[in-house]
C-alpha positions in Angstrom: 0.0 0.0 0.0 1.2 3.5 -0.8 0.1 6.7 1.0 1.7 10.1 0.6 4.5 8.6 -1.5 5.3 6.1 1.2 5.1 2.3 0.8 3.9 0.5 3.9 2.0 -2.6 5.0 -1.3 -1.1 6.2 -3.2 2.2 6.1 -2.7 2.8 9.8 1.1 2.3 9.5 1.1 4.7 6.5 -0.9 7.4 8.4 1.5 7.1 11.4 4.6 7.4 9.2 3.2 10.4 7.3 2.3 12.2 10.5 5.8 11.6 11.9 7.4 12.7 8.6 5.3 15.9 8.5 6.1 16.7 12.1 9.8 16.2 11.5 9.7 18.3 8.4 8.0 21.2 10.2 10.5 21.0 13.1 13.4 20.6 10.8 12.3 23.6 8.7 12.1 25.9 11.8 15.3 24.5 13.2 17.1 24.9 9.9 16.0 28.6 9.5 16.8 29.4 13.2 20.3 28.0 13.0 21.4 30.8 10.7 21.0 33.5 13.4 24.3 34.9 14.5 23.0 37.3 17.1 19.6 37.4 18.9 19.5 41.0 20.3 22.8 41.2 22.1 23.0 37.4 22.8 24.5 34.9 20.4 22.1 32.8 18.3 22.9 29.3 17.1 25.3 30.5 14.5 27.0 32.8 17.0 27.7 29.9 19.3 28.8 27.8 16.4 31.3 30.5 15.3 32.7 30.7 18.8 33.0 26.9 19.2 34.6 26.6 15.8 37.2 29.3 16.7 38.1 27.6 19.9 38.3 24.2 18.1 40.6 25.7 15.4 43.0 27.3 17.9 43.3 24.3 20.2 43.6 21.8 17.4 46.4 23.9 15.9 48.1 23.9 19.3 47.7 20.1 19.7 49.2 19.5 16.3 52.1 21.8 17.1 52.6 20.0 20.4 52.6 16.6 18.7 55.3 17.8 16.3 57.5 18.9 19.2 56.9 15.6 21.0 57.7 13.6 17.9 61.0 15.5 17.4 62.0 14.7 21.0 61.2 11.0 20.5 63.2 11.0 17.2 66.2 12.5 19.1 66.1 9.7 21.6 64.6 11.8 24.5 61.7 10.8 26.8 59.1 13.6 26.6 57.7 12.5 29.9 61.0 13.5 31.6 61.4 16.8 29.7 57.9 18.0 30.5 57.2 16.4 33.8 54.5 18.4 35.6 56.4 18.4 38.9 59.3 20.4 37.3 57.2 23.1 35.7 57.6 26.5 37.2 54.7 28.0 39.1 53.9 31.5 38.0 52.4 34.1 40.4 50.7 37.4 39.8 54.0 39.2 40.3 55.5 37.2 37.4 53.0 38.6 34.9 54.0 41.5 32.6 52.5 44.9 33.0 48.9 45.0 31.7 48.7 46.6 28.2 45.2 48.1 28.4 44.4 48.7 32.1 45.8 50.9 34.8 48.1 48.6 36.9 46.8 50.1 40.1 43.4 48.5 39.3 44.5 45.4 37.4 47.4 44.1 39.5 45.3 43.2 42.6 44.7 40.0 44.5 40.8 40.1 44.5 38.3 40.7 41.7 36.3 43.9 41.9 33.3 43.9 44.3 30.0 44.7 42.6 26.4 45.3 43.8 24.3 44.8 40.7 20.5 45.3 40.5 20.1 44.0 37.0 18.6 40.5 36.5 19.7 37.8 36.6 22.7 38.2 38.9 24.9 35.5 40.2 27.8 35.2 42.6 28.7 37.0 45.8 27.7 40.7 46.2 30.4 43.2 47.2 28.8 46.4 48.5 25.4 46.1 50.2 22.7 48.4 51.4 23.1 49.0 55.1 20.2 48.4 57.4 18.8 51.8 58.4 18.4 50.5 62.0 21.8 48.9 62.2 23.9 50.3 65.1 26.9 50.6 62.8 25.1 52.7 60.3 26.7 56.1 60.5 23.4 57.6 59.4 21.3 55.9 62.0 18.1 57.8 62.6 18.1 59.5 59.2 15.5 58.8 56.5 16.6 56.0 54.2 13.7 55.0 51.9 15.2 54.4 48.5 13.3 51.6 46.6 14.5 48.7 44.5 13.0 48.6 41.0 13.1 46.0 38.2 11.7 46.4 34.7 8.5 44.4 34.2 9.0 42.9 30.7 6.4 41.2 28.6 6.7 37.5 28.1 7.7 38.0 24.5 10.2 40.8 25.2 13.4 40.2 23.1 12.2 36.8 22.0 12.9 36.1 18.3 10.1 36.1 15.8 10.5 32.4 15.0 10.5 31.3 18.6 7.4 33.5 19.3 5.6 31.9 16.3 6.4 28.3 17.5 5.7 28.8 21.2 3.0 31.5 21.4 0.1 29.0 21.7 1.9 26.3 23.6 1.3 25.6 27.3 5.0 25.7 28.0 5.6 29.1 26.5 6.8 30.5 29.8 10.2 28.9 28.9 10.6 31.6 26.3 10.6 34.5 28.9 13.8 36.6 28.7 15.4 36.6 32.1 17.3 39.8 31.5 15.8 42.9 33.1 17.1 46.3 34.0 17.1 47.1 37.7 18.1 49.8 40.1 17.7 51.3 43.6 16.0 54.7 43.1 14.6 57.9 44.6 13.3 61.2 43.3 12.1 63.1 46.3 13.6 64.6 49.5 11.3 62.4 51.5 13.1 59.4 50.2 16.2 60.5 52.1 19.4 58.6 51.3 20.7 55.2 50.6 23.8 54.0 52.5 26.1 51.3 51.1 28.4 49.4 53.3 31.5 48.8 51.1 33.5 45.5 51.2 37.2 45.2 51.9 39.0 47.1 49.2 42.7 47.1 48.0 42.8 50.4 46.1 39.8 52.5 47.2 38.3 52.7 43.8 34.5 53.5 44.0 32.2 53.6 40.9 28.5 54.0 40.6 26.5 53.4 37.4 23.0 54.7 36.4 19.9 53.2 34.9 18.6 53.2 32.3 20.6 54.2 29.3 24.2 54.0 28.0 25.2 57.7 28.7 23.3 58.7 31.9 26.3 59.0 34.2 27.2 62.7 33.6 23.7 64.2 34.1 22.5 61.7 36.8 25.5 62.0 39.1 27.9 64.8 38.2 25.5 67.6 36.9 22.7 66.8 39.4 22.5 69.6 42.0 19.7 67.6 43.8 22.2 64.9 44.8 24.8 64.7 47.5 27.3 61.9 47.6 29.4 61.2 50.7 32.2 58.8 51.6 32.6 58.0 55.3 30.1 60.8 56.1 32.1 63.5 54.2 30.4 65.0 51.1 32.6 64.5 48.1 33.6 67.3 45.7 31.9 66.5 42.4 34.6 68.3 40.4 36.8 65.3 41.2 34.4 62.8 39.6 34.8 61.6 36.1 32.8 59.4 33.7 34.5 56.0 33.8 34.8 53.3 32.5 31.7 53.8 30.4 29.3 56.7 29.9 26.7 55.2 32.3 29.1 55.2 35.2 31.0 57.7 37.3 34.2 57.2 39.2 33.7 58.8 42.6 37.1 57.8 44.1 40.2 56.8 42.3 41.9 55.5 45.5 41.6 55.7 49.3 41.6 59.2 50.8 44.8 59.6 52.8 43.7 62.3 55.3 40.7 63.9 56.9 37.5 62.3 58.3 36.9 60.5 54.9 40.0 58.4 55.5 38.8 57.1 58.9 36.8 54.0 59.6 35.7 53.9 63.2 33.4 50.9 62.6 35.9 49.0 60.5 33.8 49.6 57.3 33.8 52.2 54.6 30.4 53.7 53.7 29.0 55.4 50.6 25.9 57.5 51.0 23.8 59.0 48.2 21.2 61.6 49.4 18.4 63.5 47.7 18.6 67.2 48.6 15.6 68.4 46.5 12.8 66.9 44.5 13.8 66.3 41.0 14.5 63.8 38.2 14.7 60.2 39.4 18.1 58.9 40.4 18.5 55.2 39.6 21.7 53.4 40.7 22.2 50.0 38.9 25.7 49.2 40.1 28.2 50.0 42.8 31.7 48.8 42.0 34.7 48.7 44.3 38.4 47.6 44.0 
């Protein structure tokens, strides 16, 4: 018996085979056309991941072939490669053995610990560095003052940043929630005097670098933090001079301190912790802090 161009023993068998074939054809079509996507928004698509994996494969395969040539030469010369390259005789390199960084200020790059970061964007993984101090904590240097800044996250639609092909396939399915984009902008924010201040307890630092970044936009740092007369920023209870700030390392961020203060109240830590405070002096445009970074 022949159904849909397929030769089979019974009508039921032919129907089953045709349905499976049609299902696979539909899936294969969508899969095939989806594979050609290099980037989906700012994330790699299937072709983007393929490009990256191919690059790694090429580099490491080239290295392996070169290593085999070297090993083969040693064997041909009558040497035992296991003795020449025994792991126990390899030198151990430390941070101090590395050359000077080419594209980064050594004062920030040649440190023992990675930068500390408080990040309000989602998703966020790992250990936080700075943290918002409890307004009622006895160690809070601003104990008793108003501290009512609010944490905010963008409420994105289910299909936000989901590709057209994925949306078409999953829109009517019960498991469509798997398509939700986990990325979301976030910040701790205030816009009124009655919001008071937010106090960040900073982690142990090696250099004293303190950076804050704004949300949402790629160039909000200058106007949100430096040009904003409604905002006061203090370090260890001492207001900082905004003329010393600079936009760094991107236009959404501002470097408040390049290194530890060496004199004055701002250099003192009676509680053993450094504190950064951001205070609304007048009602005005909303201030939204997405990151606090320290080194």
